TIBAGU-566408 format. One line per field, with one value per residue: x, y, z of N, C-alpha, C in turn. Coordinates in steps of 0.05 Angstrom, whole numbers, plus 5000, padded with zeros to 4 digits. Last residue first. Layout:
N
nx = X,...
ny = Y,...
nz = Z,...
cax = X,...
cay = Y,...
caz = Z,...
cx = X,...
cy = Y,...
cz = Z,...
//
This chain:
226
nx = 6335,6353,6350,6369,6369,6401,6380,6375,6368,6349,6359,6313,6274,6220,6217,6242,6200,6158,6177,6183,6131,6106,6130,6154,6200,6247,6296,6303,6335,6364,6377,6427,6413,6389,6365,6373,6345,6310,6261,6247,6241,6194,6155,6153,6130,6080,6056,6055,6021,5973,5976,6009,6027,6083,6106,6125,6086,6089,6155,6172,6204,6241,6244,6245,6198,6144,6111,6057,6055,6053,6007,5971,5974,5957,5904,5886,5876,5859,5880,5858,5865,5837,5804,5747,5711,5725,5703,5646,5631,5630,5587,5585,5634,5634,5595,5622,5665,5640,5616,5663,5688,5648,5654,5710,5715,5705,5755,5789,5860,5895,5943,5990,6012,6054,6114,6154,6211,6272,6313,6329,6277,6220,6212,6204,6217,6180,6166,6108,6085,6087,6141,6158,6142,6138,6191,6237,6300,6348,6413,6459,6494,6505,6566,6612,6623,6618,6616,6566,6562,6526,6498,6511,6519,6469,6458,6479,6463,6490,6475,6452,6408,6360,6349,6375,6349,6301,6317,6329,6280,6250,6283,6274,6220,6225,6246,6225,6274,6319,6367,6386,6351,6363,6415,6408,6375,6409,6481,6503,6541,6606,6643,6649,6657,6642,6606,6628,6623,6579,6547,6534,6506,6461,6444,6427,6387,6348,6337,6315,6271,6243,6227,6200,6167,6187,6210,6277,6330,6345,6374,6434,6456,6523,6574,6607,6616,6653
ny = 8737,8792,8806,8739,8678,8622,8555,8489,8422,8350,8290,8240,8203,8218,8246,8294,8315,8325,8367,8404,8407,8431,8482,8526,8572,8611,8594,8551,8490,8434,8368,8320,8246,8204,8179,8226,8258,8266,8245,8269,8322,8315,8300,8348,8382,8357,8360,8413,8432,8386,8339,8361,8354,8363,8375,8356,8365,8414,8443,8507,8566,8621,8675,8681,8631,8596,8575,8594,8563,8509,8508,8514,8469,8430,8447,8441,8379,8357,8293,8240,8186,8142,8135,8169,8210,8253,8238,8233,8287,8339,8368,8362,8380,8431,8454,8439,8471,8524,8525,8525,8573,8608,8592,8610,8664,8691,8691,8653,8657,8597,8554,8539,8538,8550,8580,8619,8655,8650,8650,8582,8542,8511,8442,8395,8385,8335,8285,8245,8196,8151,8106,8054,8013,8034,8033,7982,7993,7951,7938,7956,8007,8075,8097,8142,8194,8192,8126,8108,8070,8011,7955,7886,7834,7808,7844,7911,7977,8037,8111,8156,8157,8161,8112,8106,8139,8108,8058,8078,8095,8042,8017,8044,8029,7978,7970,8025,8059,8070,8076,8020,7991,8009,7994,7938,7929,7952,7962,8026,8035,8035,8074,8091,8156,8177,8210,8256,8290,8319,8285,8242,8272,8285,8236,8221,8260,8243,8197,8215,8247,8204,8168,8203,8259,8328,8364,8383,8353,8302,8262,8246,8176,8151,8110,8071,8029,7973
nz = 4541,4542,4595,4621,4663,4690,4683,4706,4685,4692,4660,4638,4650,4644,4688,4672,4636,4663,4690,4651,4634,4682,4687,4641,4677,4696,4689,4631,4624,4591,4606,4600,4596,4619,4558,4505,4452,4411,4424,4475,4454,4419,4455,4487,4456,4439,4489,4497,4458,4426,4388,4331,4259,4227,4160,4118,4074,4064,4069,4098,4064,4068,4071,4132,4147,4168,4200,4182,4132,4151,4186,4145,4118,4158,4159,4109,4109,4175,4201,4241,4288,4325,4372,4372,4394,4362,4313,4317,4334,4315,4329,4388,4403,4388,4422,4470,4468,4467,4518,4552,4535,4561,4613,4618,4616,4659,4687,4726,4720,4693,4724,4743,4808,4840,4836,4881,4869,4897,4942,4933,4898,4935,4948,4913,4845,4810,4797,4804,4812,4785,4802,4758,4730,4681,4659,4676,4659,4623,4606,4578,4616,4594,4574,4608,4623,4678,4703,4753,4812,4817,4854,4851,4838,4825,4768,4768,4748,4747,4747,4722,4688,4710,4714,4767,4801,4801,4824,4876,4894,4895,4933,4978,4984,4991,5042,5083,5131,5161,5146,5153,5126,5074,5069,5068,5021,4980,4993,4973,4911,4896,4848,4799,4813,4881,4918,4927,4885,4874,4839,4879,4910,4879,4869,4922,4933,4895,4919,4972,4955,4931,4977,5006,4976,5006,5034,5051,5087,5110,5089,5068,5061,5073,5053,5049,4991,4974
cax = 6330,6352,6329,6370,6364,6395,6401,6365,6385,6343,6364,6327,6302,6236,6201,6251,6229,6157,6171,6206,6148,6101,6138,6128,6192,6216,6289,6304,6310,6366,6360,6416,6425,6418,6363,6373,6358,6337,6270,6252,6262,6223,6161,6163,6160,6103,6062,6068,6048,5984,5951,6010,6009,6072,6092,6143,6093,6070,6136,6174,6179,6240,6241,6266,6217,6157,6136,6067,6055,6074,6032,5973,5980,5983,5924,5890,5899,5851,5880,5864,5869,5851,5836,5759,5710,5732,5732,5664,5631,5653,5597,5558,5621,5653,5593,5595,5667,5651,5600,5643,5700,5654,5630,5700,5724,5682,5742,5765,5837,5889,5916,5989,5992,6040,6087,6144,6181,6257,6305,6330,6300,6231,6218,6185,6225,6189,6193,6120,6076,6087,6116,6169,6149,6114,6181,6209,6278,6325,6389,6434,6491,6495,6544,6601,6630,6599,6629,6578,6562,6552,6491,6503,6540,6493,6451,6487,6457,6481,6485,6474,6436,6375,6330,6384,6375,6300,6307,6353,6298,6243,6288,6299,6227,6210,6266,6220,6248,6289,6352,6401,6353,6334,6409,6425,6367,6384,6455,6498,6520,6581,6633,6658,6653,6657,6599,6620,6646,6600,6559,6553,6530,6477,6452,6449,6411,6363,6348,6337,6293,6250,6244,6230,6168,6173,6184,6255,6323,6331,6346,6418,6443,6490,6556,6596,6617,6627
cay = 8710,8777,8818,8765,8695,8648,8577,8513,8444,8381,8309,8260,8197,8204,8220,8280,8309,8303,8344,8395,8396,8405,8463,8511,8553,8614,8592,8578,8504,8462,8387,8345,8274,8211,8180,8199,8261,8276,8238,8244,8318,8327,8285,8320,8389,8364,8335,8398,8440,8406,8347,8348,8367,8346,8389,8353,8335,8410,8423,8480,8556,8592,8665,8695,8650,8605,8568,8599,8593,8521,8502,8535,8492,8430,8446,8464,8393,8366,8325,8249,8215,8146,8137,8150,8185,8255,8242,8206,8262,8321,8371,8355,8349,8414,8451,8429,8445,8518,8526,8501,8549,8610,8588,8578,8648,8687,8718,8653,8665,8625,8559,8555,8530,8523,8583,8588,8654,8646,8675,8607,8547,8531,8468,8406,8395,8366,8292,8269,8221,8174,8122,8076,8006,8033,8056,7985,7992,7971,7932,7950,7982,8055,8091,8117,8188,8208,8152,8108,8098,8022,7982,7912,7853,7796,7823,7885,7954,8014,8086,8158,8152,8189,8124,8089,8146,8132,8056,8065,8112,8064,8007,8045,8058,7984,7960,8000,8059,8065,8103,8043,7988,8010,8024,7955,7920,7963,7944,8007,8041,8018,8067,8063,8139,8178,8182,8241,8270,8333,8310,8237,8262,8308,8254,8207,8260,8273,8195,8196,8258,8224,8159,8196,8229,8310,8352,8379,8375,8322,8263,8267,8203,8150,8134,8075,8053,7982
caz = 4545,4516,4579,4624,4638,4695,4677,4706,4697,4687,4681,4637,4654,4618,4688,4693,4623,4647,4708,4662,4614,4675,4702,4642,4654,4695,4713,4646,4624,4605,4591,4615,4586,4631,4589,4514,4476,4403,4401,4472,4474,4411,4435,4502,4468,4418,4476,4514,4458,4445,4407,4357,4278,4242,4185,4137,4085,4082,4058,4096,4076,4074,4045,4114,4154,4145,4207,4207,4132,4132,4194,4165,4102,4145,4183,4118,4096,4150,4202,4217,4281,4300,4375,4358,4407,4389,4314,4314,4352,4310,4301,4368,4407,4374,4393,4468,4467,4443,4496,4551,4531,4532,4603,4627,4595,4643,4678,4710,4732,4691,4716,4714,4789,4844,4824,4872,4873,4876,4928,4948,4906,4917,4956,4931,4872,4816,4807,4798,4827,4770,4813,4773,4758,4691,4666,4667,4682,4626,4621,4565,4606,4613,4563,4602,4595,4659,4696,4726,4800,4813,4840,4863,4844,4839,4790,4758,4773,4731,4761,4741,4674,4705,4693,4740,4791,4791,4796,4855,4890,4873,4901,4969,4978,4971,5017,5071,5110,5176,5147,5170,5152,5088,5069,5087,5046,4986,4986,4995,4928,4900,4876,4805,4792,4858,4910,4951,4887,4890,4828,4855,4924,4893,4851,4907,4951,4895,4892,4968,4969,4915,4952,5013,4982,4987,5047,5030,5072,5128,5078,5086,5053,5081,5050,5076,5007,4981
cx = 6348,6348,6330,6349,6365,6386,6384,6385,6374,6363,6360,6335,6321,6263,6215,6239,6242,6186,6171,6203,6176,6119,6129,6137,6168,6208,6256,6293,6316,6344,6363,6400,6412,6427,6390,6375,6358,6356,6303,6262,6264,6247,6191,6175,6168,6130,6085,6078,6063,6011,5963,5984,6012,6055,6080,6128,6113,6073,6116,6152,6178,6214,6242,6267,6239,6174,6153,6096,6066,6075,6056,6001,5982,5992,5951,5901,5907,5874,5875,5859,5875,5844,5845,5791,5726,5729,5741,5693,5647,5654,5617,5571,5601,5643,5612,5588,5648,5660,5613,5625,5677,5665,5630,5672,5713,5691,5721,5750,5812,5862,5911,5965,5996,6022,6078,6118,6171,6224,6287,6322,6302,6257,6230,6185,6204,6196,6202,6149,6088,6073,6115,6143,6156,6120,6157,6194,6255,6310,6373,6409,6463,6490,6527,6573,6619,6601,6615,6598,6576,6549,6516,6496,6532,6516,6474,6476,6468,6481,6477,6486,6458,6402,6349,6375,6387,6327,6308,6343,6320,6262,6273,6299,6254,6217,6248,6240,6244,6265,6325,6384,6367,6332,6381,6416,6381,6376,6428,6476,6509,6560,6607,6652,6661,6649,6615,6617,6648,6624,6584,6568,6546,6506,6471,6460,6434,6389,6361,6351,6319,6275,6259,6245,6198,6174,6170,6231,6298,6320,6327,6389,6435,6482,6530,6576,6603,6629
cy = 8692,8749,8802,8781,8724,8660,8603,8538,8469,8400,8336,8276,8215,8197,8205,8252,8289,8293,8319,8370,8390,8394,8436,8486,8540,8594,8593,8577,8534,8477,8413,8359,8297,8240,8187,8197,8226,8272,8243,8230,8285,8320,8290,8303,8362,8367,8337,8374,8422,8409,8363,8352,8346,8356,8366,8368,8336,8385,8417,8464,8522,8585,8633,8678,8659,8628,8581,8597,8607,8549,8512,8533,8515,8456,8448,8466,8424,8380,8334,8280,8225,8174,8148,8159,8167,8227,8246,8211,8241,8297,8348,8349,8343,8385,8433,8427,8430,8486,8517,8502,8526,8581,8592,8576,8616,8668,8716,8682,8662,8631,8588,8558,8547,8516,8555,8595,8630,8650,8675,8633,8576,8540,8488,8436,8409,8369,8319,8273,8248,8195,8145,8094,8030,8023,8056,8014,7998,7968,7956,7944,7977,8030,8074,8118,8159,8202,8167,8132,8100,8050,7999,7933,7878,7810,7809,7861,7926,7994,8066,8134,8157,8182,8152,8104,8130,8143,8084,8067,8102,8087,8030,8034,8058,8016,7972,7996,8029,8069,8097,8073,8015,8009,8031,7982,7935,7954,7956,7987,8021,8030,8052,8055,8110,8153,8181,8214,8256,8314,8321,8264,8254,8301,8273,8222,8245,8272,8222,8198,8241,8241,8182,8188,8225,8280,8334,8366,8368,8347,8287,8271,8221,8176,8130,8098,8054,8008
cz = 4559,4519,4554,4604,4641,4664,4684,4700,4696,4701,4678,4660,4650,4625,4666,4694,4645,4635,4688,4683,4632,4651,4694,4656,4659,4666,4714,4670,4639,4603,4608,4598,4604,4620,4602,4547,4486,4429,4399,4449,4476,4427,4421,4479,4476,4431,4454,4503,4476,4448,4432,4369,4306,4265,4202,4163,4113,4092,4076,4080,4073,4081,4047,4085,4134,4153,4186,4213,4160,4133,4178,4177,4121,4134,4174,4140,4105,4135,4175,4214,4255,4295,4348,4367,4396,4402,4342,4314,4348,4332,4295,4340,4392,4379,4378,4439,4459,4440,4470,4526,4530,4520,4571,4609,4594,4621,4656,4706,4715,4709,4715,4706,4759,4827,4825,4857,4863,4885,4902,4929,4921,4923,4936,4946,4888,4846,4810,4810,4824,4788,4792,4780,4774,4725,4685,4676,4667,4650,4624,4580,4592,4601,4585,4590,4586,4634,4681,4723,4774,4801,4842,4843,4857,4850,4804,4775,4754,4750,4743,4748,4696,4689,4689,4719,4768,4780,4784,4828,4873,4872,4883,4938,4970,4963,4995,5046,5100,5155,5158,5167,5166,5113,5082,5092,5072,5012,4997,4985,4950,4920,4877,4832,4801,4840,4881,4944,4908,4895,4850,4843,4897,4903,4859,4886,4936,4908,4887,4940,4966,4926,4930,4990,4986,4996,5029,5046,5054,5112,5098,5075,5076,5072,5059,5077,5033,4998
//
């Protein structure tokens, strides 16, 4: 068992999130090498002066990130990067949905706390459009069952067509927003613990959702070509 203790002095977010990030940082730096055992939750809670529930939430989060594996009666161990996490699963509903966005902006970066557009009168226009939609399509709005008109699929075919190639209408999948589409694709083609790369200037809600799915996020610099 390791005598490692986290440094939680940095940041201003929830303790469980700072602890999870500290564990991930220690694993990346080698301070917690593969195979090492994390401190028992009760002991660590006593050492840093928090509740055992806080430790449990942090351990569950690093488990979802694919960094550790827990075995009943033996403890929580750091995985080799090449290992596939064991079959035990953490109930995602047991993990707080408070968000996993970094609380402090990286050095020399501008922090954007909101993606909301300034109100230049569009609010009143959108309100009228939504009211009209509600009057004309009340059943569709109030029902969970969704059906899409054929012209939506045709529009998707035309929009996606490139260089003489056009997809079949049957292969078009409408989604209820770009955010939902991006998360659905990421969830389908990756697994917990995988790294998802973002540019420094990205839609933050997608990166937060990715971390809640148990994926790890990395940022890369971009130039005039992207």
